[in-house]
C-alpha positions as CSV (number, residue, x, y, z in Angstrom):
1,L,5.3,2.4,17.5
2,N,3.1,3.9,15.0
3,I,2.7,2.2,11.6
4,Q,1.8,3.9,8.2
5,I,0.7,1.1,5.6
6,N,1.7,2.1,2.2
7,G,-0.1,0.5,-0.8
8,H,1.3,0.3,-4.2
9,T,0.3,-1.1,-7.6
10,D,1.9,-1.8,-11.0
11,D,1.4,0.2,-14.0
12,V,-1.5,-1.8,-15.5
13,G,-4.7,0.5,-16.0
14,E,-5.5,4.1,-15.3
15,D,-3.5,6.3,-13.0
16,Q,-6.5,7.1,-10.8
17,A,-7.8,3.5,-10.7
18,N,-4.5,2.5,-9.6
19,L,-4.5,5.2,-7.0
20,Q,-7.6,3.9,-5.6
21,L,-6.8,0.2,-5.8
22,S,-3.4,1.0,-3.7
23,E,-5.6,3.0,-1.1
24,R,-8.0,0.1,-0.8
25,R,-5.1,-2.3,-0.7
26,A,-3.4,-0.2,2.5
27,F,-6.8,0.1,4.2
28,A,-7.4,-3.7,4.0
29,V,-4.2,-4.2,5.9
30,L,-5.1,-1.4,8.5
31,E,-8.5,-3.1,9.1
32,Y,-6.8,-6.6,9.4
33,L,-4.3,-5.3,12.2
34,A,-7.2,-3.3,13.8
35,N,-9.3,-6.3,14.0
36,K,-6.5,-8.3,15.4
37,G,-6.2,-5.7,18.2
38,V,-3.7,-3.1,17.2
39,A,-5.1,0.3,18.2
40,R,-6.4,2.2,15.2
41,T,-5.0,5.3,16.6
42,R,-1.4,3.8,16.0
43,L,-2.3,3.1,12.2
44,R,-2.7,5.1,9.2
45,A,-2.8,4.1,5.6
46,K,-1.9,5.7,2.3
47,G,-2.0,4.7,-1.3
48,F,0.7,5.6,-3.8
49,G,-0.6,3.9,-7.0
50,E,2.0,3.3,-9.4
51,T,4.3,6.1,-8.5
52,R,6.9,4.1,-6.3
53,P,8.0,1.1,-8.2
54,L,10.4,-1.3,-6.8
55,A,11.1,-2.9,-10.3
56,P,10.6,-2.0,-13.8
57,N,6.8,-2.9,-15.0
58,I,8.1,-4.6,-18.2
59,T,8.0,-8.1,-16.9
60,P,5.4,-10.2,-14.9
61,E,7.9,-10.5,-12.1
62,G,8.6,-6.7,-12.0
63,K,4.8,-6.2,-12.0
64,A,4.3,-8.6,-9.1
65,L,6.8,-6.8,-7.1
66,N,5.1,-3.5,-7.5
67,R,1.8,-4.8,-6.3
68,R,2.6,-4.6,-2.5
69,T,2.0,-3.1,0.8
70,E,4.8,-1.8,3.0
71,F,5.0,-0.7,6.7
72,E,6.6,2.7,7.6
73,P,7.2,3.7,11.2
74,W,6.0,7.3,11.9
75,K,6.0,9.8,14.9
76,N,2.9,11.4,16.2
């Protein structure tokens, strides 16, 4: 199984800063898994910034849901 780690943010801040934050978030999870023994060749990371919200960014709860990482299987 290969896994892509997707990083996401809420809409607070600049778009470019959120994209960078989401990338750092995804790479932090990738590094954690690699350090726990998962082969790096089976992992990749991608940041989406604020482009894929799960909830409206109008409440603290909605913003919290949008600050996340997700695992997505992928084929070589």
